C-alpha positions as semicolon CSV with decimal commas, in nm:
position;residue;x (nm);y (nm);z (nm)
1;M;-1,280;0,270;-0,908
2;A;-1,021;0,491;-0,737
3;L;-0,728;0,351;-0,541
4;D;-0,588;0,543;-0,246
5;V;-0,312;0,436;-0,010
6;Y;-0,350;0,517;0,360
7;V;-0,084;0,525;0,633
8;G;-0,205;0,563;0,991
9;S;-0,384;0,390;1,274
10;L;-0,655;0,146;1,172
11;T;-0,879;0,297;1,439
12;R;-0,868;0,626;1,255
13;Y;-0,917;0,453;0,920
14;Y;-1,225;0,252;1,016
15;A;-1,376;0,539;1,215
16;G;-1,366;0,744;0,894
17;N;-1,164;1,018;1,062
18;W;-0,943;1,088;0,760
19;E;-0,962;1,234;0,410
20;N;-0,846;1,092;0,081
21;V;-0,732;1,321;-0,201
22;A;-1,082;1,364;-0,345
23;D;-1,231;1,432;-0,002
24;K;-0,978;1,705;0,067
25;I;-1,042;1,875;-0,267
26;A;-1,418;1,857;-0,212
27;R;-1,390;2,005;0,138
28;E;-1,168;2,290;0,017
29;R;-1,428;2,365;-0,250
30;G;-1,702;2,368;0,010
31;D;-1,864;2,044;-0,114
32;S;-1,988;1,774;0,122
33;T;-1,780;1,455;0,136
34;G;-1,890;1,096;0,156
35;R;-1,632;0,976;0,406
36;A;-1,824;1,042;0,725
37;A;-1,826;0,773;0,989
38;F;-2,152;0,618;1,101
39;G;-2,205;0,864;1,382
40;D;-1,945;1,081;1,551
41;P;-1,585;0,984;1,453
42;V;-1,461;1,022;1,813
43;E;-1,732;0,794;1,948
44;E;-1,679;0,551;1,661
45;A;-1,305;0,538;1,732
46;A;-1,368;0,466;2,101
47;R;-1,596;0,180;2,004
48;L;-1,355;0,037;1,744
49;R;-1,022;0,064;1,921
50;P;-1,065;-0,232;2,164
51;R;-1,168;-0,453;1,875
52;L;-0,865;-0,347;1,673
53;L;-0,630;-0,408;1,966
54;D;-0,776;-0,758;2,013
55;W;-0,731;-0,827;1,641
56;R;-0,369;-0,710;1,654
57;H;-0,301;-0,928;1,959
58;M;-0,445;-1,237;1,789
59;L;-0,247;-1,158;1,473
60;A;0,075;-1,133;1,676
61;Q;0,000;-1,466;1,843
62;S;-0,061;-1,635;1,508
63;L;0,270;-1,504;1,370
64;G;0,454;-1,618;1,682
65;D;0,830;-1,665;1,637
66;N;0,815;-1,516;1,286
67;L;0,815;-1,176;1,455
68;D;1,152;-1,034;1,555
69;E;0,987;-0,748;1,746
70;P;0,652;-0,678;1,914
71;L;0,368;-0,613;1,674
72;E;0,277;-0,272;1,812
73;W;0,201;0,076;1,679
74;D;0,009;0,387;1,780
75;E;-0,349;0,270;1,741
76;S;-0,504;0,591;1,870
77;A;-0,747;0,802;1,669
78;E;-0,514;1,099;1,716
79;S;-0,207;0,944;1,553
80;P;-0,086;1,113;1,232
81;Y;-0,204;0,984;0,898
82;F;-0,085;1,021;0,539
83;T;-0,257;0,938;0,214
84;A;-0,213;0,971;-0,161
85;R;-0,379;0,837;-0,477
86;P;-0,164;0,634;-0,716
87;G;-0,480;0,503;-0,884
88;W;-0,525;0,147;-1,003
89;D;-0,354;0,231;-1,333
90;G;-0,049;0,363;-1,153
91;F;-0,034;0,085;-0,894
92;G;-0,095;-0,184;-1,155
93;S;0,177;-0,039;-1,377
94;L;0,424;-0,046;-1,088
95;V;0,335;-0,405;-1,004
96;L;0,390;-0,509;-1,368
97;W;0,714;-0,311;-1,386
98;A;0,841;-0,517;-1,092
99;A;0,714;-0,841;-1,244
100;Y;0,895;-0,778;-1,572
101;A;1,211;-0,678;-1,386
102;E;1,206;-1,033;-1,245
103;H;1,136;-1,188;-1,585
104;P;1,346;-0,992;-1,837
105;S;1,301;-1,261;-2,104
106;L;0,940;-1,143;-2,134
107;R;0,856;-0,812;-2,303
108;A;0,655;-0,567;-2,097
109;P;0,349;-0,416;-2,267
110;P;0,379;-0,048;-2,365
111;A;0,057;0,033;-2,179
112;L;-0,122;-0,121;-1,885
113;P;-0,350;-0,406;-2,004
114;E;-0,710;-0,393;-1,891
115;A;-0,676;-0,734;-1,721
116;W;-0,328;-0,662;-1,583
117;D;-0,372;-0,903;-1,292
118;D;-0,369;-1,188;-1,551
119;D;-0,039;-1,071;-1,700
120;P;0,201;-1,361;-1,773
121;A;0,497;-1,206;-1,587
122;L;0,283;-1,139;-1,280
123;I;0,146;-1,492;-1,290
124;R;0,504;-1,627;-1,292
125;C;0,586;-1,413;-0,988
126;N;0,300;-1,578;-0,799
127;V;0,368;-1,939;-0,894
128;E;0,396;-2,152;-0,582
129;G;0,758;-2,190;-0,480
130;F;0,887;-1,890;-0,674
131;R;1,100;-1,663;-0,453
132;S;1,015;-1,314;-0,571
133;R;1,255;-1,025;-0,502
134;F;0,950;-0,798;-0,495
135;S;0,707;-1,022;-0,307
136;H;0,562;-0,742;-0,090
137;L;0,463;-0,559;-0,408
138;V;0,357;-0,833;-0,654
139;R;0,175;-1,071;-0,417
140;N;-0,161;-0,888;-0,397
141;V;-0,082;-0,736;-0,057
142;E;-0,353;-0,510;0,084
143;L;-0,213;-0,431;0,429
144;W;0,153;-0,377;0,519
145;L;0,238;-0,405;0,889
146;P;0,507;-0,192;1,061
147;C;0,737;-0,484;1,137
148;T;1,011;-0,688;0,974
149;L;0,838;-0,984;0,813
150;R;1,017;-1,152;0,526
151;F;0,712;-1,331;0,385
152;T;0,360;-1,230;0,287
153;F;0,065;-1,423;0,423
154;E;-0,313;-1,444;0,401
155;G;-0,511;-1,377;0,717
156;S;-0,831;-1,232;0,850
157;N;-0,864;-0,857;0,847
158;V;-1,028;-0,685;1,144
159;D;-1,360;-0,703;0,957
160;G;-1,319;-1,081;0,905
161;R;-1,234;-1,054;0,536
162;R;-0,938;-1,261;0,415
163;I;-0,657;-1,041;0,280
164;V;-0,286;-1,070;0,204
165;M;-0,055;-0,889;0,445
166;G;0,310;-0,791;0,430
167;S;0,567;-0,561;0,587
168;V;0,626;-0,190;0,528
169;K;0,995;-0,239;0,608
170;M;1,032;-0,516;0,350
171;L;0,835;-0,315;0,095
172;S;1,067;-0,020;0,155
173;G;1,371;-0,232;0,079
174;Q;1,210;-0,394;-0,224
175;L;1,111;-0,060;-0,375
176;A;1,471;0,054;-0,335
177;D;1,592;-0,268;-0,498
178;L;1,350;-0,219;-0,788
179;N;1,487;0,130;-0,848
180;T;1,845;0,002;-0,836
181;A;1,766;-0,281;-1,077
182;T;1,586;-0,066;-1,335
183;W;1,584;0,316;-1,317
184;K;1,870;0,398;-1,079
185;A;1,691;0,728;-1,014
186;S;1,804;0,978;-0,750
187;D;1,576;1,098;-0,471
188;S;1,528;1,431;-0,649
189;E;1,431;1,255;-0,973
190;V;1,182;1,033;-0,791
191;A;1,032;1,344;-0,631
192;R;0,984;1,493;-0,979
193;W;0,799;1,177;-1,087
194;G;0,553;1,234;-0,803
195;R;0,471;1,577;-0,942
196;R;0,383;1,432;-1,283
197;P;0,035;1,270;-1,259
198;P;-0,032;1,038;-1,553
199;T;-0,295;1,097;-1,818
200;T;-0,494;0,843;-2,016
201;E;-0,218;0,836;-2,279
202;T;0,071;0,788;-2,034
203;P;0,273;0,469;-2,109
204;L;0,325;0,195;-1,855
205;E;0,675;0,296;-1,743
206;L;0,580;0,658;-1,668
207;R;0,269;0,542;-1,481
208;A;0,491;0,306;-1,282
209;Q;0,731;0,589;-1,201
210;Y;0,449;0,805;-1,068
211;A;0,317;0,524;-0,847
212;F;0,672;0,445;-0,735
213;A;0,714;0,805;-0,616
214;V;0,379;0,798;-0,434
215;L;0,445;0,465;-0,261
216;T;0,805;0,551;-0,175
217;D;0,694;0,864;0,009
218;L;0,413;0,684;0,194
219;V;0,634;0,391;0,290
220;R;0,892;0,636;0,424
221;Q;0,622;0,787;0,648
222;A;0,503;0,443;0,757
223;V;0,854;0,335;0,855
224;H;0,939;0,665;1,024
225;H;0,620;0,674;1,232
226;G;0,589;0,297;1,280
227;L;0,239;0,280;1,129
228;P;0,062;0,031;0,901
229;M;-0,012;0,106;0,537
230;K;-0,333;-0,001;0,363
231;L;-0,490;0,007;0,019
232;D;-0,826;0,187;0,013
233;Y;-1,071;0,124;-0,271
C-alpha cells in the first residue's frame, strides 16, 4: 500500500480536490484517476467545510491552555496544497533511524524489517513515561497541526476515527535535531537525497535519507503556509 504525505486544507483533502504523485502521472499520461470526490469537488468542499470548522473548534477547546496560539489555518478549498510520496518503506526507515538515534546501544538493521513497527528500538521510544527527542516522528502520528504543541495526543479525526496528532512546528525542529545528531547534512545534500528514490535493494539509511528529504520539504511548506500535514494511505 502506498504512503503519500499531504499538506493543505482538510476541506480540500476530504473533497478529493488534490492529486497524489500517482494521480498526477496518470493524468499527464491521459489515464483516468481514482481520486475523484463523490460528486463535484466544489460542491463537496462546500458541504464539508462547516463540519471541518466545527471539528477544529472542538479540538481547540479540548486542547485548551495547551495551545499558545489560536488553532487556525486556511481551511478553504482554494488554499495551496503540496504532496509527495516517501512510501511506507521510506517513512518506516526514517522512523527507525530516529528510534536508533535515541537508543545507540542497539544496532539498527541494515534493511527495513517487514514488521518494522515491532522493532525493539521503536518499542522503547513508545514506552510510557519515555521522553522521546523525536516524539512527533516515532509516536505513530498521522496528522500534524500548524501550531506549537510539545506533546502528541490521541483524538478523534473529523471522520470520527481515533488517530494520533502532533505539531508541524515540533516535527520541523525534531527533524533538524535528527540531522544534527546523525548525518549533519547541508541543505544542498538533503536536496540531493530527495532526488534519489530508493529501490528494493536500498539499505535502511539511504531509504531514511530519502524520506527525510521528502518530509523536510513538506514540513517547510506546512510551516511557511500555516497548514496541517497528513499521512494518506
